[in-house]
C-alpha positions in Angstrom: -19.7 -11.6 18.4 -17.3 -8.8 19.3 -18.6 -5.9 21.4 -19.2 -2.6 19.6 -16.5 -0.9 21.7 -14.0 -3.5 20.6 -14.9 -3.0 16.9 -14.6 0.8 17.3 -11.2 0.4 19.0 -10.0 -1.9 16.2 -11.2 0.6 13.5 -9.6 3.5 15.3 -6.3 1.6 15.7 -6.3 0.8 12.0 -7.0 4.5 11.1 -4.5 6.0 13.5 -1.8 3.4 13.3 0.1 4.8 10.3 0.3 8.3 11.8 2.1 7.2 14.9 5.2 6.9 12.8 7.1 10.2 12.3 8.2 9.1 8.8 4.6 8.7 7.7 3.6 12.0 9.3 6.3 13.7 7.2 4.9 11.9 4.2 1.4 13.2 5.0 2.7 16.8 5.0 4.4 16.2 1.6 1.2 14.7 0.3 -0.8 17.7 1.5 1.7 20.1 -0.3 1.7 18.0 -3.5 -2.1 17.8 -3.4 -2.6 21.5 -2.9 -0.2 22.6 -5.6 -0.9 19.8 -8.1 -4.7 20.0 -7.6 -4.9 23.7 -8.4 -2.2 23.9 -11.0 -3.4 20.8 -12.7 -6.7 22.5 -13.5 -4.8 25.0 -15.7 -2.8 22.2 -17.2 -6.0 20.4 -18.2 -7.8 23.5 -19.4 -4.8 24.7 -21.4 -4.2 21.2 -22.9 -0.7 21.0 -21.5 -0.7 17.4 -20.3 1.9 16.4 -22.8 3.9 19.5 -22.1 3.9 18.7 -18.3 5.2 15.2 -19.0 7.9 16.6 -21.3 9.0 19.1 -18.7 9.2 16.3 -16.1 11.4 14.2 -18.3 13.5 17.2 -19.4 14.2 18.0 -15.8 15.4 14.6 -14.9 19.1 14.6 -15.9 19.5 17.9 -14.1 17.9 16.4 -11.0 20.2 13.4 -11.1 23.3 15.5 -11.7 22.3 17.8 -8.7 21.8 14.7 -6.5 25.2 13.3 -7.5 27.0 16.6 -6.9 25.1 17.3 -3.6 23.6 20.4 -5.1 20.0 21.6 -4.5 17.5 19.8 -6.7 16.0 23.2 -7.7 19.3 24.3 -9.2 19.7 21.0 -11.1 16.2 21.1 -12.4 16.6 24.6 -13.6 19.8 23.7 -15.4 18.1 20.7 -17.0 15.3 23.0 -18.3 17.7 25.5 -19.8 19.6 22.8 -21.6 16.4 21.2 -22.9 15.0 24.6 -24.1 18.3 25.4 -26.0 18.3 21.9 -27.5 14.7 22.1 -28.6 15.3 25.6 -30.1 18.4 24.4 -32.0 16.7 21.2 -33.3 13.6 23.1 -34.3 15.7 25.3 -36.6 16.7 22.3 -38.7 14.3 22.5 -41.7 13.7 18.7 -41.9 12.7 18.5 -38.2 9.4 20.0 -37.0 8.7 21.5 -33.6 6.9 18.4 -32.2 9.6 16.1 -33.4 12.3 18.3 -31.9 10.6 18.2 -28.5 10.1 14.5 -28.6 13.8 13.8 -29.6 15.3 16.2 -27.1 13.0 15.1 -24.2 13.6 11.4 -24.9 17.3 11.9 -25.2 17.5 13.8 -21.9 15.3 11.4 -20.0 17.5 8.5 -21.3 20.6 10.3 -20.2 19.1 10.8 -16.7 18.1 7.1 -16.5 21.7 6.1 -17.4 23.1 8.4 -14.7 20.6 7.3 -12.1 21.0 3.5 -12.7 24.7 3.5 -13.2 26.5 1.1 -10.8 28.7 4.0 -9.6 25.7 6.1 -8.6 24.8 6.3 -4.9 21.8 4.1 -3.9 19.4 7.0 -3.3 19.7 8.5 -6.8 17.6 5.8 -8.4 14.8 6.9 -6.2 14.3 10.0 -8.3 12.7 7.8 -10.9 10.0 6.4 -8.5 10.2 8.7 -5.5 10.4 8.0 -1.8 7.6 9.8 -0.1 8.6 8.0 3.2 12.2 9.1 3.0 11.8 12.9 3.1 13.8 15.0 5.6 12.6 18.1 7.3 14.8 20.1 4.9 13.0 18.6 2.0 9.7 19.5 3.5 10.8 23.1 4.1 12.0 23.4 0.5 8.7 21.9 -0.8 6.7 24.3 1.4 8.6 27.3 0.0 8.1 26.2 -3.6 4.4 25.4 -2.9 3.7 28.8 -1.4 5.5 30.5 -4.4 3.5 28.5 -7.0 0.1 29.1 -5.2 0.8 32.8 -4.7 1.7 33.1 -8.4 -1.4 31.3 -9.5 -3.5 33.7 -7.3 -1.8 36.8 -8.8 -2.2 35.5 -12.4 -5.7 34.0 -12.0 -7.4 36.7 -14.1 -4.8 36.6 -16.8 -4.8 32.8 -16.9 -8.6 33.0 -17.3 -8.4 35.6 -20.1 -5.8 33.7 -22.1 -7.3 30.2 -21.5 -10.8 31.1 -22.7 -10.1 33.8 -25.4 -6.5 34.1 -26.5 -7.4 36.5 -29.3 -9.0 39.1 -27.0 -6.7 38.5 -24.0 -4.2 41.2 -25.0 -6.8 43.8 -24.9 -7.5 42.8 -21.3 -3.8 43.2 -20.4 -2.9 39.6 -20.6 -0.1 38.7 -23.1 -0.6 35.1 -24.1 3.2 34.5 -24.6 4.0 35.8 -21.1 1.1 33.9 -19.5 2.1 30.6 -21.2 5.7 31.1 -20.1 4.7 31.8 -16.5 2.5 28.7 -16.5 5.3 26.5 -17.7 7.6 27.9 -15.1 5.0 27.1 -12.4 4.7 23.6 -13.8 8.4 23.1 -13.5 8.4 24.4 -9.9 5.5 22.1 -9.0 7.4 19.1 -10.5 10.3 20.0 -8.2 7.9 20.0 -5.2 6.5 16.6 -6.1 9.4 14.7 -7.7 11.1 13.6 -4.4 7.8 12.1 -3.2 6.4 10.6 -6.4 9.5 10.4 -8.6 9.9 11.5 -12.2 7.9 8.7 -13.7 4.8 9.3 -11.5 4.8 13.0 -10.8 2.6 13.7 -13.8 -0.2 11.7 -12.1 -0.7 14.3 -9.4 -0.7 17.1 -11.9 -3.3 15.5 -14.3 -5.5 12.9 -12.6 -7.1 14.9 -9.8 -7.8 17.9 -12.2 -9.1 15.6 -14.9 -11.4 14.0 -12.3 -12.6 17.4 -11.0 -13.4 18.5 -14.6 -15.8 15.6 -14.9 -17.7 16.8 -11.8 -17.4 20.7 -11.9 -18.5 23.2 -14.5 -16.7 26.3 -13.2 -13.0 26.9 -12.7 -13.1 27.9 -8.9 -15.1 24.8 -7.8 -13.0 22.6 -10.1 -9.8 23.8 -8.4 -11.1 23.3 -4.9 -12.4 19.8 -5.8 -9.2 18.9 -7.5 -7.0 19.9 -4.5 -9.4 18.0 -2.2 -9.3 14.9 -4.4 -5.5 15.0 -4.7 -5.0 15.2 -0.9 -7.6 12.5 -0.2 -6.1 10.2 -2.8 -2.7 10.9 -1.4 -3.8 9.9 2.1 -5.5 6.8 0.7 -2.3 5.9 -1.1 -0.4 6.2 2.2 -2.8 3.8 3.9 -2.4 1.4 1.0 1.4 1.6 1.2 1.4 1.1 4.9 -0.9 -1.9 5.1 -0.1 -3.5 1.7 3.6 -2.8 2.0 3.7 -1.2 -1.5 5.8 1.7 -2.7 4.4 5.0 -1.4 4.7 7.0 -4.6 3.2 4.2 -6.8 0.4 3.7 -4.4 -0.6 7.4 -4.4 -0.4 7.6 -8.2 -2.4 4.4 -8.5 -5.2 5.6 -6.3 -5.4 8.9 -8.2 -5.7 7.1 -11.5 -8.2 4.6 -10.2 -10.3 7.5 -8.8 -10.3 9.2 -12.2 -11.3 5.9 -14.0 -14.1 5.3 -11.4 -15.6 8.8 -11.8 -15.2 8.6 -15.6 -17.2 5.3 -15.6 -19.8 6.7 -13.3 -20.3 9.9 -15.3 -20.4 7.9 -18.5 -23.1 5.6 -17.2 -25.3 8.4 -15.7 -26.8 9.7 -19.0 -27.7 6.1 -20.0 -29.4 5.5 -16.6 -31.3 8.8 -16.8 -32.4 8.2 -20.4 -33.5 4.7 -19.5 -35.7 6.0 -16.7 -37.2 8.5 -19.1 
C-alpha cells in the first residue's frame, strides 16, 4: 500500500503538471478572461432571451474574421466589418414584403456563415484559418492575450456603467424610459458588447463553440440563484471553473481544448438541471 506522502505527491503532480507548460498557462489566462466576460454578460443574454441572437452574431462575424485572418488584419476589424455587412443585408432582406424579419436574419446569417466556412476550409487558405471554427486555446500568443484583456476590460466596464439601465429595460421595458433608459439604446449596447465578447472568446473556443461560454454558465447560474448580482458572480465562477476543468481534460485525455471546455460547461448545466429537477420530487416524497 503506497505511503500517504507518495499519494499526496502523485495528486499534486497531477494537479500541477499542466501549469508547468507556458502554453497551458496562457490558455489559463484566456480561460479566466473568457469566463469573467462570458459569465457576467451571459446573464444578460439569458435574461433578455438573446441566446439565438448571440448565436446569430457569432455566425455573422465569421466571414469577417476569416477575411481578417487571411489579410493579416486585426480580428476586431474583420469582425466589425462582418457585423456591418450582416446588418445591412438583414435590413435589406427585411424590406422585401414576402420575407419576414426572422426569415431575413436566418437567411443572411446562414449565408454569411457558409461563406466564412468556404473561405476557412479552402485548400488555398493558410493552415491556421480553419482554427477559427473550433478555436485553439493552446495556440494563443501574448498579443492575443493583450487584445483579449483590453476587450474584456471594455466589456466589463460597459456592463458596470449600464447595469441600472440593463435592469430597468430587462424587467420593465414599458417604464424604463421614464427612468432614463431608452430600450432601443440599451438593446443596441448589449448587442455590441456581445459582439466584443465573441471577439474575446473566438480564438480560444472558435466560432462554433463560443456560444457555449456565453449561455451555459449563465443558464446554470439561473437555476441556482434568484437575484441578478449573485447570478452573475456564480456564472463567472462556474465559467472559470469549467474552463479549468476543460483544460485538465484536454491535457490528460489529449482532446481539443475548446471542445473540452465547451463540453464541460454543457455537462455542468445538464447536471445541475437534472439535480434541480429531481429536488422537488425528493422533497415532496419526504413530505
